[in-house]
VEXNU-162431 format. One line per field, with one value per residue (C-alpha): z, y, x; residue in one letter. Coordinates in nm, 4 decimals. Each point is the difference from the previous one (the first is absolute). Layout:
pz: c(Z:...)
py: c(Y:...)
px: c(X:...)
zakol: c(A:...)
END
This chain:
pz: c(0.0000:-0.0900:0.2057:-0.1127:-0.0450:-0.3197:-0.0006:-0.1479:0.0230:0.1455:0.1969:0.0018:-0.1243:0.2737:0.2839:0.2027:0.3027:-0.0038:0.1497:0.2049:0.1562:0.1210:0.1474:0.1826:0.1403:0.1157:0.1768:0.1597:0.1310:0.1793:0.0881:0.3679:-0.0003:-0.1199:0.3287:-0.0926:-0.1913:-0.2124:-0.1075:-0.0899:-0.2258:-0.2144:-0.0043:-0.1301:-0.2643:-0.1057:-0.0367:-0.2013:-0.2223:-0.0783:-0.0802:-0.2469:-0.1603:-0.0522:-0.1187:-0.3709:-0.1438:0.2472:0.1574:0.0359:0.0800:0.3064:0.0983:-0.0032:0.1942:0.2731:0.0301:0.0101:0.2776:0.1990:0.0168:0.1555:0.3152:0.0648:0.0169:0.1465:-0.2035:-0.1474:-0.1209:-0.1332:-0.1906:-0.1532:-0.0981:-0.1764:-0.1839:-0.1068:-0.1197:-0.2073:-0.1515:-0.0978:-0.1551:-0.1958:-0.1194:-0.0847:-0.0733:-0.1530:0.3118:0.0628:0.2104:0.2592:-0.0042:0.0660:0.2953:0.1594:-0.0607:0.1549:0.3085:0.0167:-0.0343:0.2622:0.2497:-0.0486:0.0734:0.3650:0.0364:0.0865:-0.1899:-0.2604:-0.2985:-0.2349:-0.0080:0.0195:-0.2999:-0.2129:0.0486:-0.0888:-0.3114:-0.1318:0.0894:-0.1815:-0.3127:0.0116:0.0567:-0.3005:-0.2207:0.0942:-0.0942:0.3597:-0.0227:0.3022:0.2218:-0.1267:0.0845:0.3426:0.0885:-0.1193:0.1737:0.3259:-0.0440:-0.0683:0.3141:0.1947:-0.1658:-0.1831:-0.2937:-0.2647:-0.3740:-0.1701:-0.3372:-0.1727:-0.2480:0.2802:0.1933:-0.1222:-0.0356:0.2815:0.2499:-0.1277:0.0203:0.3626:0.0901:-0.1877:0.1889:0.3256:-0.1138:-0.1083:0.3387:0.1895:-0.2029:0.0644:0.3744:-0.0123:-0.2223:-0.2724:-0.3015:-0.2711:0.0867:0.0528:-0.3594:-0.1240:0.1687:-0.1467:-0.3539:0.0383:0.1000:-0.3287:-0.2015:0.1244:-0.0229:-0.2525:-0.2692:0.1814:0.3081:-0.1742:-0.1206:0.3504:0.1544:-0.2696:0.0680:0.3710:-0.0655:-0.2333:0.2639:0.2666:-0.2232:-0.0950:0.3664:0.1112:0.1234:0.0494:-0.1936:-0.3710:-0.0966:0.1997:-0.1419:-0.3580:0.0690:0.1386:-0.2986:-0.2459:0.1875:-0.0158:-0.3668:-0.1069:0.1659:-0.1584:-0.3519:0.0151:0.1281:-0.2866:-0.2584:0.1306:-0.0605:-0.3543:0.0793:-0.2135:-0.0798:0.3492:0.1674:-0.2059:0.2568:0.2806:-0.2141:-0.0744:0.3707:0.0746:-0.2525:0.1536:0.3519:-0.0944:-0.1517:0.3275:0.1935:-0.2245:0.0677:0.3786:0.1926:0.2097:0.3190:-0.1159:-0.0564:0.3226:0.2740:0.3182:0.2308:0.0967:-0.0237:-0.3675:-0.1324:-0.2523:-0.3732:-0.2540:-0.2659:-0.0501:-0.2484:-0.2640:0.0002:0.0070:-0.3259:-0.1629:0.1336:-0.1445:-0.3349:0.0172:0.0750:-0.2919:-0.2254:0.1066:-0.0857:-0.3375:-0.0928:0.0814:-0.1783:-0.3063:-0.0044:-0.0684:-0.0693:0.3263:0.1869:-0.1467:0.0874:0.3652:0.0076:-0.1300:0.2577:0.2846:-0.0972:-0.0217:0.3487:0.1333:-0.1405:0.1846:0.3273:-0.0266:-0.0390:0.3412:0.1830:-0.1573:0.2096:-0.0935:-0.0840:-0.2867:-0.1617:0.0431:-0.1670:-0.2732:-0.0728:-0.0270:-0.2321:-0.2224:-0.0181:-0.1211:-0.2418:-0.1497:-0.0561:-0.1562:-0.2491:-0.0960:-0.0683:-0.2230:-0.1909:0.1435:0.0945:-0.0081:0.2657:0.1998:0.0304:0.0954:0.2852:0.1025:0.0267:0.2314:0.2142:0.0147:0.1045:0.2897:0.1083:-0.0201:0.2687:0.2472:0.0546:0.1924:-0.2897:-0.2427:0.2070:0.0148:-0.3736:-0.1458:-0.1331:-0.1548:-0.1683:-0.1467:-0.1291:-0.1601:-0.1722:-0.1136:-0.1547:-0.1661:-0.1384:-0.1385:-0.1738:-0.1577:-0.1027:0.2118:0.1388:0.1584:0.2136:0.0795:0.1237:0.2187:0.1528:0.0638:0.1725:0.2120:0.0910:0.0991:0.2231:0.1784:0.0137:0.3360:-0.1501:-0.1081:-0.2758:-0.1441:-0.0026:-0.1972:-0.2329:-0.0757:-0.0714:-0.2408:-0.1888:0.0002:-0.1483:-0.2838:-0.0623:-0.0354:-0.2341:-0.2178:-0.0394:-0.0482:0.3154:0.0751:0.2522:0.2069:-0.0142:0.1232:0.2932:0.1399:-0.1150:0.3495:0.1319:-0.2363:0.0020:0.0438:0.1983:0.2673:-0.0160:0.3599:-0.0163:0.0745:-0.3061:-0.2680:-0.2492:0.0468:-0.0340:-0.3198:-0.1313:0.0726:-0.2121:-0.2735:0.0130:-0.0166:-0.3065:-0.1550:0.0595:-0.1605:-0.3007:-0.0481:0.0255:-0.2412:0.2660:-0.1179:0.1856:0.3293:-0.0878:-0.0509:0.3317:0.1944:-0.1680:0.0549:0.3693:-0.0027:-0.1812:0.2476:0.2967:-0.1696:-0.1126:0.3473:0.1427:-0.3017:-0.0497:-0.3442:-0.1046:0.0949:-0.1811:-0.3114:0.0027:0.0447:-0.2837:-0.2478:0.0773:-0.0330:-0.3352:-0.1051:0.0945:-0.1983:-0.2955:0.0254:0.0060:-0.3214:0.1652:-0.1129:0.1041:0.3586:-0.0077:-0.1124:0.2841:0.2459:-0.1438:-0.0738:0.3676:0.0970:-0.2288:0.1418:0.3555:-0.0925:-0.1568:0.3084:0.2413:-0.2150:-0.0409:-0.3109:-0.0009:0.0085:-0.2752:-0.2100:0.0604:-0.0701:-0.3192:-0.1257:0.0337:-0.1347:-0.3210:-0.0669:0.0784:-0.2278:-0.2782:0.0367:0.0039:-0.3139:0.1842:-0.1703:0.1721:0.3481:-0.0928:-0.1107:0.3230:0.2072:-0.2024:0.0589:0.3716:0.0276:-0.1758:0.2230:0.3188:-0.1169:-0.0849:0.3308:0.1957:-0.2139:0.0443:0.3734:0.0080:-0.1724:0.2342:0.3134:-0.1099:-0.0452:0.3389:0.2651:0.2449:-0.2168:0.1572:0.3213:-0.1386:0.0653:0.3714:0.2575:0.2897:0.1399:-0.1059:-0.2889:-0.3247:-0.1338:-0.2975:-0.3261:-0.3442:-0.1686:-0.2318:0.1025:-0.2801:-0.0149:0.1555:-0.0949:-0.2797:0.0024:0.2225:0.3423:0.1571:0.3523:0.2082:0.3676:0.2617:0.2451:0.2479:0.0526:-0.2495:-0.1945:-0.3383:-0.1764:-0.3441:-0.2796:-0.3569:-0.3137:-0.3052:-0.3553:-0.3023)
py: c(0.0000:0.3385:0.3151:0.1098:-0.3457:-0.1200:0.0680:-0.3019:0.1372:0.3019:-0.2027:-0.3669:-0.0650:-0.0916:0.1122:0.2868:-0.0166:0.2592:0.0187:0.2971:-0.1984:-0.2603:0.2700:0.1536:-0.3422:-0.0477:0.3369:-0.0745:-0.3318:0.1620:0.3538:-0.0864:-0.1469:0.3138:0.0278:-0.3041:0.1144:-0.3160:0.0673:0.3519:-0.1323:-0.2191:0.2471:0.2614:-0.2455:-0.0551:0.3729:0.0288:-0.2920:0.1742:0.3218:-0.1807:-0.1689:0.3173:0.2323:0.0873:-0.2100:-0.2800:-0.1485:-0.3580:-0.1392:0.2228:-0.0699:-0.3753:0.0461:0.1890:-0.2759:-0.2644:0.1988:-0.0063:-0.3778:0.0147:0.1581:-0.3069:0.1960:-0.1422:-0.2839:0.2217:0.2568:-0.2728:-0.1759:0.3234:0.1074:-0.3331:0.0468:0.3530:-0.1059:-0.2736:0.2461:0.2367:-0.2820:-0.1220:0.3481:0.1407:-0.2986:-0.3465:-0.1613:-0.2357:-0.2420:0.2651:0.1265:-0.3543:-0.0352:0.3153:-0.1071:-0.3397:0.1670:0.2415:-0.2914:-0.2151:0.2859:0.1083:-0.3527:0.0465:0.3477:0.0220:0.2524:0.0681:-0.0912:0.2810:-0.1037:-0.3725:-0.0134:0.2571:-0.2011:-0.3220:0.1554:0.1415:-0.3151:-0.2176:0.2098:-0.0485:-0.3744:-0.0192:0.1984:-0.2408:-0.3001:-0.1101:-0.1004:-0.2282:0.2751:0.2436:-0.2345:-0.0826:0.3653:0.1153:-0.2857:0.0900:0.3652:-0.0912:-0.2100:0.3022:0.2682:-0.1825:0.2280:0.0143:0.0246:-0.3382:-0.1052:-0.2300:-0.0948:-0.1465:-0.1800:-0.2453:0.1533:-0.2039:0.1130:0.3558:0.0077:-0.1081:0.2644:0.2685:-0.0990:0.0497:0.3480:0.0719:-0.0976:0.1959:0.3166:-0.0427:-0.0196:0.3061:0.1929:0.0590:0.0123:0.0818:-0.2808:-0.2358:0.0649:-0.0670:-0.3398:-0.0701:0.0891:-0.2003:-0.3070:0.0142:-0.0573:-0.3567:-0.1050:-0.2273:0.1399:-0.1144:0.2101:0.3024:0.1510:0.0053:0.1395:0.2678:0.1161:0.0176:0.1887:0.2476:0.0922:0.0407:0.2149:0.2320:0.0371:0.0794:0.3593:0.0464:0.2215:0.0380:-0.1323:-0.3181:-0.0508:0.0336:-0.2530:-0.2441:0.0615:-0.0680:-0.3209:-0.1155:0.0943:-0.1759:-0.3184:0.0424:0.0649:-0.2859:-0.2393:0.0926:-0.0234:-0.3432:-0.0975:0.1380:0.2783:0.2666:0.1951:-0.0227:0.1380:0.3205:0.2255:-0.1256:0.0537:0.3587:0.0584:-0.1465:0.2308:0.2983:-0.1001:-0.0199:0.3471:0.1239:-0.1494:0.1597:0.3401:-0.0333:0.1729:-0.1950:0.1218:-0.1387:-0.3443:-0.0426:-0.1357:0.1992:-0.3005:-0.2179:-0.3104:0.0714:0.0322:-0.2749:0.0478:-0.2643:0.1547:0.3445:0.2030:-0.0133:-0.3802:0.0180:0.1951:-0.2781:-0.2621:0.1820:0.0206:-0.3776:-0.0657:0.2269:-0.1966:-0.3261:0.1365:0.1398:-0.3293:-0.2037:0.2439:-0.0141:0.3566:-0.0604:0.3599:0.1194:-0.2883:0.0844:0.3684:-0.0809:-0.2508:0.2528:0.2592:-0.2494:-0.1316:0.3557:0.0714:-0.3186:0.1054:0.3323:-0.1657:-0.2607:0.2785:0.1309:-0.3296:-0.3445:-0.1877:-0.3501:0.0905:0.2190:-0.3015:-0.2018:0.2707:0.0349:-0.3728:0.0001:0.3007:-0.1598:-0.3226:0.1950:0.1974:-0.3264:-0.1147:0.3317:-0.0175:-0.3569:0.0970:0.2956:-0.2149:0.1285:-0.3223:0.1534:0.2550:-0.2690:-0.2242:0.2996:0.0743:-0.3658:0.0354:0.2986:-0.2186:-0.2613:0.2615:0.1093:-0.3568:-0.0913:0.2604:-0.1426:-0.3735:0.0574:0.1918:-0.2685:-0.2615:0.2104:0.0891:-0.3184:-0.1344:0.3371:0.0145:-0.3486:0.1011:0.3191:-0.1950:-0.2616:0.2543:0.1754:-0.3376:-0.0535:0.3374:-0.1158:-0.3305:-0.1992:-0.2455:-0.2257:0.2842:0.1150:-0.3469:-0.0264:0.3424:-0.0601:-0.3290:0.1778:0.2580:-0.2760:-0.1587:0.3236:0.1867:0.0440:0.2148:-0.1849:0.2417:0.0107:-0.3809:0.0073:0.2623:-0.2093:-0.3048:0.2000:0.1142:-0.3470:-0.1309:0.2528:-0.1170:-0.3589:0.1072:0.2020:-0.3015:-0.2482:-0.1934:-0.1214:-0.2613:0.2527:0.2419:-0.2711:-0.0683:0.3503:0.0555:-0.0525:0.2829:0.2535:-0.1149:0.3230:-0.1839:-0.1160:0.2707:0.0678:0.3788:0.2991:0.1801:0.0512:0.0961:-0.3284:-0.1869:0.1896:-0.0764:-0.3693:0.0074:0.1612:-0.2780:-0.2598:0.1817:-0.0010:-0.3753:-0.0525:0.2043:-0.2120:-0.3217:0.1293:-0.0056:0.3335:-0.0008:-0.0711:0.2735:0.2540:-0.0959:0.0376:0.3268:0.1555:-0.0759:0.1576:0.3060:0.0346:0.0052:0.2239:0.2560:0.0182:0.1329:0.1798:-0.2535:0.1428:-0.2259:-0.3156:0.1350:0.0694:-0.3466:-0.1733:0.2025:-0.0722:-0.3732:-0.0061:0.1732:-0.2644:-0.2741:0.1638:0.0335:-0.3721:-0.0744:0.1970:0.2918:0.3027:0.2645:-0.1204:-0.0310:0.3628:0.1062:-0.1604:0.0995:0.3662:0.1005:-0.2266:0.1996:0.3282:-0.1148:-0.1380:0.3344:0.1876:-0.2141:-0.0205:-0.3722:-0.0556:-0.3772:0.0248:0.2607:-0.2422:-0.2831:0.2182:0.1444:-0.3526:-0.0944:0.3310:-0.0220:-0.3450:0.1314:0.3026:-0.2243:-0.2133:0.3122:0.1308:0.3214:0.0673:0.3332:-0.1407:-0.3220:0.2034:0.2044:-0.3175:-0.1518:0.3093:0.0035:-0.3683:0.0576:0.2982:-0.1884:-0.3029:0.2073:0.1853:-0.3247:-0.1695:0.2889:-0.0032:-0.3793:0.0203:0.2771:-0.1868:-0.3320:0.1646:0.1730:-0.1520:0.0143:-0.2515:-0.2764:0.0423:-0.2321:-0.2880:0.0798:-0.2115:-0.0463:0.1555:0.3298:0.1871:-0.0722:0.2391:0.1919:-0.1613:0.0585:-0.2910:-0.0363:-0.2202:-0.1627:-0.0663:-0.3231:0.0121:0.1435:0.3319:0.3008:0.0895:0.2746:0.0687:0.0464:0.0936:-0.2514:0.2914:-0.1630:0.0322:0.0090:0.0656:-0.1564:-0.2944:-0.0970:-0.0785:-0.0933:0.2125:-0.1998:0.1281:-0.1924)
px: c(0.0000:0.1409:-0.0181:-0.3423:-0.1402:-0.1619:-0.3719:-0.1737:-0.3538:-0.1746:-0.2511:-0.0783:-0.3538:-0.2451:0.2326:-0.1382:0.2290:0.2774:0.3427:-0.1162:-0.2836:0.2498:0.2212:-0.2956:-0.0824:0.3577:0.0016:-0.3359:0.1284:0.2905:-0.1030:-0.0327:0.3517:0.1774:0.1789:0.2037:0.3100:0.0057:-0.3569:0.0994:0.2737:-0.2192:-0.2887:0.2419:0.1150:-0.3606:-0.0529:0.3199:-0.1041:-0.3292:0.1855:0.2287:-0.3003:-0.2011:0.2754:0.0305:0.1451:-0.0578:0.3114:-0.1164:0.3435:0.0348:-0.3595:0.0664:0.3247:-0.1862:-0.2588:0.2716:0.1691:-0.3256:0.0251:0.3459:-0.1489:-0.2147:-0.3269:-0.3230:-0.1571:-0.2726:0.2530:0.2292:-0.2790:-0.1305:0.3521:0.0619:-0.3281:0.0870:0.3457:-0.1613:-0.2484:0.2813:0.2022:-0.3016:-0.0938:0.3415:0.2263:0.0046:0.1480:-0.2917:0.2078:0.0893:-0.3590:-0.1187:0.2397:-0.1388:-0.3604:0.0626:0.1431:-0.2946:-0.2445:0.1728:0.0277:-0.3614:-0.1237:0.0902:-0.1517:-0.3701:-0.2101:0.2684:-0.2156:0.1010:0.3668:-0.0725:-0.2306:0.1757:0.3203:-0.1877:-0.1521:0.3293:0.1922:-0.2546:0.0474:0.3767:-0.0381:-0.2320:0.2396:0.2760:-0.2161:-0.0545:-0.3651:0.0248:0.1438:-0.2640:-0.2862:0.1379:0.0550:-0.3425:-0.1785:0.1763:-0.0885:-0.3626:-0.0126:0.1180:-0.2086:-0.2814:0.0700:0.2695:0.0542:-0.0190:0.1294:-0.2492:0.2721:0.2105:-0.2740:-0.2580:-0.3442:-0.1534:0.2628:-0.0046:-0.3787:0.0094:0.2550:-0.1901:-0.3143:0.1901:0.0972:-0.3564:-0.1394:0.2648:-0.0696:-0.3718:0.0622:0.2260:-0.2404:0.2600:-0.2306:0.2566:0.2406:-0.2938:-0.1078:0.3546:-0.0118:-0.3456:0.1080:0.3213:-0.2016:-0.1927:0.3192:0.0331:-0.3642:-0.1653:-0.2260:-0.3157:0.0796:0.1452:-0.3282:-0.1494:0.3171:0.0288:-0.3559:0.0776:0.3234:-0.1704:-0.2548:0.2681:0.2230:-0.2855:-0.1017:0.3556:0.0121:0.3746:0.2385:-0.0698:0.3441:-0.0523:-0.3478:0.1245:0.2782:-0.2558:-0.2263:0.2832:0.0897:-0.3633:-0.0453:0.3207:-0.1276:-0.3442:0.1310:0.2519:-0.2659:-0.2317:0.2774:0.0956:-0.3621:0.0117:-0.2491:0.1630:-0.3161:-0.1499:0.3109:0.0278:-0.1783:0.2265:0.3103:-0.1025:-0.0575:0.3443:0.1648:-0.1817:0.1056:0.3673:-0.0275:-0.1463:0.2913:0.2627:-0.1567:0.0169:0.2756:0.2507:-0.1694:-0.3347:0.1547:0.2014:-0.2290:-0.0358:-0.0321:0.2945:-0.2184:-0.0747:0.3540:-0.0483:-0.0388:-0.0901:0.2268:0.1581:-0.1991:0.2767:-0.0233:-0.3790:0.0111:0.2036:-0.2404:-0.3012:0.1804:0.0517:-0.3666:-0.0936:0.2366:-0.1636:-0.3442:0.1092:0.1658:-0.3088:-0.2295:0.2254:0.1336:0.3671:0.1026:-0.1507:0.1619:0.3398:-0.0422:-0.0752:0.2877:0.2527:-0.1083:0.0167:0.3462:0.1312:-0.1346:0.1617:0.3379:-0.0287:-0.0998:0.2765:0.2566:-0.1121:-0.0536:-0.0045:-0.2566:-0.1133:-0.3598:0.1217:0.1661:-0.3203:-0.2057:0.2604:-0.0152:-0.3782:0.0065:0.2641:-0.1999:-0.3015:0.2164:0.1272:-0.3568:-0.0891:0.2886:-0.0872:-0.3597:0.0861:0.2519:0.3273:0.1759:0.3481:-0.0932:-0.1794:0.3070:0.2139:-0.2373:-0.0048:0.3785:-0.0529:-0.2252:0.2759:0.2548:-0.2199:-0.0710:0.3682:0.0700:-0.2519:-0.0455:-0.3253:-0.1492:0.1145:-0.1777:-0.3178:-0.0025:0.1452:-0.3305:-0.0867:0.3404:-0.0399:-0.3425:0.1292:0.2748:-0.2519:-0.2344:0.2929:0.1127:-0.3514:0.0155:0.3277:-0.1637:0.2436:-0.2520:0.2626:0.1356:-0.3546:-0.0971:0.3094:-0.0584:-0.3705:0.0775:0.2613:-0.2646:-0.2422:0.2638:0.0870:-0.3319:-0.1668:-0.2740:-0.3122:-0.0991:0.3507:-0.0030:-0.3280:0.1401:0.3089:-0.2173:-0.2176:0.3072:0.1512:-0.3233:0.0331:0.3569:-0.1246:-0.2799:0.2357:0.2283:-0.2879:0.0867:-0.3514:0.1091:0.1951:-0.2935:-0.2365:0.2345:-0.0481:-0.3592:-0.1423:0.2186:-0.1605:-0.3614:-0.2025:-0.2691:0.2464:0.2654:0.1172:-0.0080:-0.2222:0.1362:-0.2631:0.2696:0.1861:-0.3262:-0.0821:0.3499:-0.0531:-0.3171:0.2081:0.2619:-0.2789:-0.1328:0.3459:0.0252:-0.3414:0.1135:0.3119:-0.2006:-0.2706:-0.2733:-0.1303:-0.3316:0.1789:0.2475:-0.2785:-0.1581:0.3254:0.0913:-0.3409:0.0366:0.3442:-0.1392:-0.2839:0.2361:0.2577:-0.2583:-0.1510:0.3289:0.1513:0.2790:0.0726:0.2863:-0.1860:-0.3056:0.2075:0.1584:-0.3366:-0.1530:0.2785:-0.0036:-0.3770:0.0412:0.2479:-0.2457:-0.2794:0.2365:0.0813:-0.3748:-0.0523:-0.1814:0.2050:-0.2563:-0.0073:0.3784:0.0227:-0.2323:0.2408:0.3383:-0.0747:-0.0576:0.2902:0.2279:-0.1294:0.0681:0.3422:0.0935:-0.1188:0.2037:0.2294:0.0708:0.2110:-0.0433:-0.3785:0.0133:0.2036:-0.2461:-0.3034:0.1477:0.0755:-0.3683:-0.1284:0.2015:-0.1550:-0.3471:0.0297:0.1284:-0.3124:-0.2162:0.1716:0.0908:0.3342:0.0902:-0.0536:0.1747:0.3018:-0.0103:-0.0136:0.2825:0.2121:-0.0823:0.0858:0.3315:0.0857:-0.0849:0.1987:0.3074:-0.0107:-0.0193:0.2639:0.2456:-0.0574:0.0376:0.3389:0.1157:-0.1066:0.1510:0.3414:0.0064:0.2294:-0.2921:-0.1857:0.2083:-0.1979:-0.2701:0.2438:0.0311:-0.1812:0.2460:0.3162:0.1576:-0.1528:0.1893:0.2594:-0.1388:0.1108:-0.1432:-0.1723:-0.2957:-0.2880:-0.2007:-0.3724:-0.1226:-0.3693:-0.2066:-0.1842:0.0477:-0.1285:-0.2091:-0.1166:-0.3082:-0.0046:-0.0997:0.0175:0.2338:0.3727:0.1556:-0.3197:0.0631:-0.1562:0.1191:-0.2418:0.0626:-0.0110:-0.0962:0.0126:-0.1139)
zakol: c(M:N:G:G:G:R:R:R:S:Q:R:R:P:G:T:H:Y:T:F:F:S:H:C:V:A:L:F:R:L:N:F:D:A:M:A:N:S:Q:D:A:Y:Y:L:S:L:L:A:L:A:E:R:F:R:T:Q:E:P:A:N:I:K:S:C:V:Q:C:L:Q:A:V:L:T:F:R:P:P:P:K:V:E:A:R:T:H:L:Q:L:A:N:L:L:I:Q:Y:T:N:N:S:Q:L:A:R:D:H:L:E:Q:A:W:N:L:S:M:N:I:A:G:F:D:D:V:R:F:E:A:A:S:E:L:A:K:L:Y:E:Q:A:G:G:A:S:N:T:K:S:L:L:R:R:A:I:E:L:S:R:Q:S:Q:L:G:L:A:E:L:D:Y:A:T:A:G:G:L:L:Q:M:G:L:E:Y:C:H:I:Q:G:V:A:Y:T:Q:L:L:F:L:L:S:K:I:M:G:R:G:A:A:E:V:Q:T:L:L:A:Q:A:N:Q:S:V:E:Q:Y:N:G:A:Q:G:Q:K:E:H:L:R:V:F:Y:L:V:L:L:V:C:H:N:L:N:S:G:Q:V:K:S:V:K:P:A:L:K:Q:L:Q:Q:S:I:Q:N:I:T:Q:L:S:E:Q:E:I:I:P:S:S:G:S:E:M:F:A:W:L:P:R:E:Q:L:C:V:L:V:Y:L:V:S:V:M:H:S:M:Q:A:G:Y:M:E:K:A:Q:K:Y:T:D:K:A:L:L:Q:I:D:K:L:K:A:E:E:N:V:S:I:L:S:S:L:Q:L:L:L:L:E:H:S:V:M:C:H:L:I:I:G:S:K:A:Q:A:I:K:E:I:A:K:V:C:Q:L:L:Q:Q:D:S:K:Q:L:Q:A:H:R:A:Q:L:H:T:L:L:A:V:Y:A:M:S:M:N:D:S:N:A:A:E:I:Q:F:N:A:A:L:R:T:S:K:N:R:D:L:W:I:F:A:N:L:N:L:A:V:V:Y:L:R:C:Q:R:E:R:D:F:A:A:I:M:D:R:I:N:P:D:T:L:P:T:Q:S:Q:S:L:R:A:A:S:F:Y:V:Q:G:L:H:A:F:F:T:S:R:H:N:D:G:K:R:F:L:R:E:S:L:K:M:A:N:A:E:D:L:N:R:L:T:S:C:S:L:V:L:L:G:H:I:F:L:A:L:G:N:P:R:E:A:H:N:M:V:T:P:A:M:Q:L:A:S:K:I:P:D:L:H:L:Q:L:W:S:S:A:I:L:K:D:L:Y:R:Q:F:G:D:V:P:R:E:Q:D:S:N:Q:N:H:Y:N:F:S:Q:T:L:L:T:D:Y:M:T:A:S:Q:L:P:E:H:Q:L:I:K:W:T:E:G:P:F:P:L:P:V:T:E:K:I:G:R:S:C:R:G:S:V:S:Y:V:G:C:E:Q:E:P:M:L:T:A:V:Q:E:T:S:R)
END
């Protein structure tokens, strides 16, 4: 540490205790003992430390030296514990010396355990120490410390990612009950909303209704109420999106976007709670903004608005870069990964495979830096690589990656999604026996999910299978069911895919007028999204239809469109296949491969396009057939 100290951040998010408040507490503890000359020494050192800290520029090195000198006088246990805590806070805020900070926090924690009524130091030390343990990968130490702190206080911050949901739910319930007894409404609502995150779909709706009523009745500070409202609305929107209710959730999404605007306009004083028992925040408002961007991206992707999704993604990633430059906390990397995963899907849909594989490489770079994140996102990464491989017509790589996703997925809807895609791979390669082997997994009547979009996608895959096996009447029945469900919730890409396949069936049945009625709106939707693969498929059918109708001008237009779409996709295919990042499709275990350039040839006929199954990562491949 140099003379002035290196300021790492102006103020740690969510921390409302100040150095001055600790100094006041230290003076208050020992005011009656001023007659003792030893007490006078360390109290003078405390005053000098505060002077060094508050001067311009701050002299953090001298401040720390004064506090270290206090400890040499063997002060009373309360003074010693609080001084260790304050040293740790300074080291965390102004330096990167996390090991020394941890030593001081451990001493503060151990000393405070033997001091009755010393809760402020005890639990602040536990909270900060748990964060350092977690950063160092010590999940076991973190759990043990937090459990011990909860036993002592019946309240603490809990990480759902580190504990199983059943255990976390029990601990959150303890906190909820304690806050109710103490009459701490704001923190009680935080516990209630946190409990919802680990609940099953059947319970969530009831709990959300209860939470909504409680949030609206909360009469605390405006800043706190808006934070609670954003927390509730994020849970509500995500729950609805997971159920495929894209249209139904629009009012809640607009309310969420308005609430985050309200929060950004509040002053710092309006956000900081006035009560010491309410010094918890779900997320700092800067991170809340990124989260709302992410939720908006999810909605735009499922609704089939790729340009809007990409716009929100770009803004959110730019904000993350700014926040990481100030303080690189783990949640920013998690949000960044989710945004990149959605960006990959977006690029694949609009026909930009080269950009998609580059962003998959960015995902790999982030995961390579954090083994915990790699474990959490492994199934999603395999799925992204599989869908990219499908877009490159490498069905062998796609099958391998989908099977890897199925082995590693702990998410039921992602497991269904991978099976749906794998079924399409088998259909594209005419592997009827392999398709039959997984048919029970994708039966829409028994699909183990609450997601209407996944169910609609399963009807689509059944329709695709009927088309390939020339069971056209069955295909129409399945696709009409898919259309009904997709139209009900504005799932535009799924609607477009179902329409174009229905058109293809009608064309095969010799009903060109009905085929035209299906394919024309499909093309309009595909252009609006935009989905280049669906545009290619639609234009291939339209040029045949207009030839049958004898409409030469429109046939020529469709021919030209088909040629343009084909050339765009072919150029992008060649670019992507020659990128060093393309080699990632071969990865399944161990370190990510070094980038080497190599072309990958086609393994199955035709080309591929995509329709959203509205789960992570929200892509389902479907065929494009041209005659």
